C-alpha positions as a printed Julia matrix, in Angstrom:
102×3 Matrix{Float64}:
   7.18   13.65   -1.79
   6.46    9.92   -1.74
   2.89    8.98   -0.87
   2.27    5.26   -0.36
  -0.42    2.95    0.93
  -1.31   -0.67    1.54
   1.9    -1.81    3.2
  -0.26   -4.48    4.82
  -2.44   -6.46    2.44
  -5.7    -5.92    4.34
  -5.42   -2.12    4.34
  -7.69   -1.63    1.34
  -9.0     1.76    2.46
  -5.53    3.33    2.41
  -5.51    3.16   -1.4
  -8.45    5.59   -1.38
  -6.42    8.08    0.63
  -3.58    8.04   -1.89
  -5.95    8.35   -4.83
  -7.81   11.21   -3.12
  -4.52   13.06   -2.61
  -3.56   12.56   -6.25
  -6.95   13.67   -7.57
  -7.0    16.64   -5.2
  -3.69   17.89   -6.6
  -4.81   17.37  -10.2
  -8.32   18.72   -9.79
  -7.5    21.62   -7.48
  -4.2    22.63   -9.03
  -4.56   21.92  -12.72
  -8.32   22.1   -13.35
  -9.36   24.85  -10.91
  -6.01   26.64  -10.53
  -6.33   26.89   -6.74
  -3.32   29.1    -5.85
  -2.27   27.1    -2.78
  -2.37   23.79   -4.66
  -0.62   25.3    -7.7
   2.14   26.44   -5.33
   2.45   22.89   -3.94
   2.77   21.48   -7.44
   5.4    24.05   -8.38
   7.48   23.53   -5.24
   7.43   19.72   -4.98
   7.67   16.49   -6.94
   5.04   13.91   -6.05
   5.27   10.15   -6.44
   2.25    7.98   -5.69
   2.41    4.24   -4.95
  -1.12    3.05   -4.2
  -0.11   -0.6    -3.57
   3.22   -1.22   -1.87
   2.3    -4.82   -1.04
   0.99   -5.91   -4.44
   1.37   -9.64   -3.74
  -0.5    -9.35   -0.45
  -3.32   -7.39   -2.05
  -3.61   -9.97   -4.84
  -3.73  -12.82   -2.3
  -6.46  -11.12   -0.25
  -8.5   -10.3    -3.37
  -8.15  -13.82   -4.82
  -9.09  -15.42   -1.5
 -12.14  -13.16   -1.18
 -13.24  -13.89   -4.77
 -12.98  -17.63   -4.09
 -14.53  -17.79   -0.61
 -16.38  -14.52    0.0
 -14.37  -14.12    3.22
 -11.7   -11.51    3.96
  -8.54  -13.03    5.43
  -8.82  -12.14    9.12
  -5.1   -11.86    9.93
  -1.62  -12.22    8.55
  -0.94  -15.87    7.83
   2.87  -15.85    7.6
   3.77  -14.33   10.95
   5.14  -17.48   12.58
   8.02  -18.67   10.42
   8.94  -21.47   12.84
   5.47  -23.01   12.7
   5.41  -26.36   10.84
   2.87  -24.97    8.34
   4.75  -21.73    7.69
   8.48  -22.35    7.47
  11.36  -20.05    6.49
  10.89  -20.86    2.79
   7.38  -19.44    2.62
   7.32  -17.22    5.69
   7.19  -14.05    3.65
   8.25  -10.53    4.49
   6.6    -8.08    6.82
   6.9    -4.83    4.88
   6.21   -2.83    8.02
   9.32   -4.14    9.8
  11.89   -5.18    7.19
  13.42   -1.87    6.14
  16.9    -2.61    7.44
  19.64   -1.98    4.91
  20.98   -5.53    5.26
  17.64   -7.29    5.1
  17.64  -10.13    2.59
Protein backbone atom coordinates (compact mmCIF):
# COMPACT_ATOMS: atom_id res chain seq x y z
CA UNK A 1 0.00 0.00 0.00
CA UNK A 2 1.38 3.40 -0.97
CA UNK A 3 0.38 6.26 1.31
CA UNK A 4 1.37 9.73 0.09
CA UNK A 5 0.72 13.35 0.91
CA UNK A 6 1.52 16.91 -0.07
CA UNK A 7 1.06 16.62 -3.82
CA UNK A 8 0.35 20.35 -3.70
CA UNK A 9 2.93 22.42 -1.86
CA UNK A 10 0.45 24.21 0.42
CA UNK A 11 -1.08 20.99 1.77
CA UNK A 12 1.01 20.95 4.93
CA UNK A 13 -1.62 19.21 7.06
CA UNK A 14 -1.64 16.11 4.83
CA UNK A 15 1.84 15.19 6.10
CA UNK A 16 0.32 14.76 9.56
CA UNK A 17 -2.17 12.24 8.19
CA UNK A 18 0.59 10.11 6.69
CA UNK A 19 2.68 10.27 9.84
CA UNK A 20 -0.36 9.41 11.99
CA UNK A 21 -1.02 6.35 9.83
CA UNK A 22 2.60 5.24 10.11
CA UNK A 23 2.74 5.75 13.87
CA UNK A 24 -0.62 4.03 14.32
CA UNK A 25 0.68 0.91 12.57
CA UNK A 26 3.92 0.92 14.56
CA UNK A 27 2.40 1.77 17.92
CA UNK A 28 -0.73 -0.36 17.62
CA UNK A 29 0.80 -3.33 15.84
CA UNK A 30 4.33 -3.58 17.15
CA UNK A 31 4.17 -1.94 20.59
CA UNK A 32 0.67 -2.95 21.75
CA UNK A 33 0.16 -6.04 19.57
CA UNK A 34 -3.38 -5.03 18.59
CA UNK A 35 -4.59 -8.13 16.68
CA UNK A 36 -6.31 -6.22 13.88
CA UNK A 37 -3.28 -4.02 13.25
CA UNK A 38 -0.89 -6.98 13.49
CA UNK A 39 -3.01 -8.68 10.82
CA UNK A 40 -2.73 -5.60 8.59
CA UNK A 41 1.04 -5.59 8.97
CA UNK A 42 1.26 -9.30 8.17
CA UNK A 43 -0.97 -9.09 5.10
CA UNK A 44 0.37 -5.92 3.46
CA UNK A 45 3.50 -3.97 2.60
CA UNK A 46 3.33 -0.27 3.40
CA UNK A 47 5.28 2.54 1.78
CA UNK A 48 5.00 6.07 3.14
CA UNK A 49 5.92 9.21 1.17
CA UNK A 50 5.14 12.22 3.36
CA UNK A 51 6.27 14.82 0.77
CA UNK A 52 5.57 14.05 -2.88
CA UNK A 53 6.17 17.67 -3.91
CA UNK A 54 9.44 18.29 -2.06
CA UNK A 55 10.42 21.30 -4.19
CA UNK A 56 7.05 22.95 -3.67
CA UNK A 57 7.18 22.40 0.08
CA UNK A 58 10.70 23.86 0.23
CA UNK A 59 9.59 26.92 -1.76
CA UNK A 60 6.59 27.53 0.50
CA UNK A 61 8.69 27.07 3.66
CA UNK A 62 11.50 29.33 2.41
CA UNK A 63 9.04 32.04 1.35
CA UNK A 64 7.30 31.89 4.73
CA UNK A 65 10.62 32.06 6.62
CA UNK A 66 11.61 35.13 4.60
CA UNK A 67 8.30 37.03 4.59
CA UNK A 68 6.09 35.52 7.30
CA UNK A 69 3.38 35.04 4.64
CA UNK A 70 2.09 31.75 3.24
CA UNK A 71 1.95 31.74 -0.56
CA UNK A 72 -1.77 32.17 -1.27
CA UNK A 73 -1.97 30.24 -4.54
CA UNK A 74 0.01 28.34 -7.12
CA UNK A 75 2.29 30.73 -8.96
CA UNK A 76 3.13 28.67 -12.06
CA UNK A 77 -0.34 27.90 -13.36
CA UNK A 78 -0.25 30.18 -16.40
CA UNK A 79 2.66 29.04 -18.55
CA UNK A 80 1.82 31.49 -21.34
CA UNK A 81 1.99 34.51 -19.03
CA UNK A 82 5.03 36.73 -19.72
CA UNK A 83 6.26 36.24 -16.13
CA UNK A 84 5.82 32.47 -16.12
CA UNK A 85 6.91 30.96 -19.43
CA UNK A 86 7.32 27.33 -20.52
CA UNK A 87 10.88 27.21 -19.15
CA UNK A 88 9.84 27.85 -15.56
CA UNK A 89 6.16 26.93 -15.67
CA UNK A 90 6.65 23.88 -13.52
CA UNK A 91 4.62 20.70 -13.23
CA UNK A 92 1.23 20.23 -11.65
CA UNK A 93 1.67 16.92 -9.85
CA UNK A 94 -2.08 16.52 -9.56
CA UNK A 95 -2.60 16.46 -13.34
CA UNK A 96 0.60 15.23 -14.99
CA UNK A 97 0.43 11.48 -14.52
CA UNK A 98 0.17 10.62 -18.20
CA UNK A 99 2.63 7.98 -19.33
CA UNK A 100 4.02 10.25 -22.07
CA UNK A 101 4.33 13.37 -19.94
CA UNK A 102 7.76 14.97 -20.25
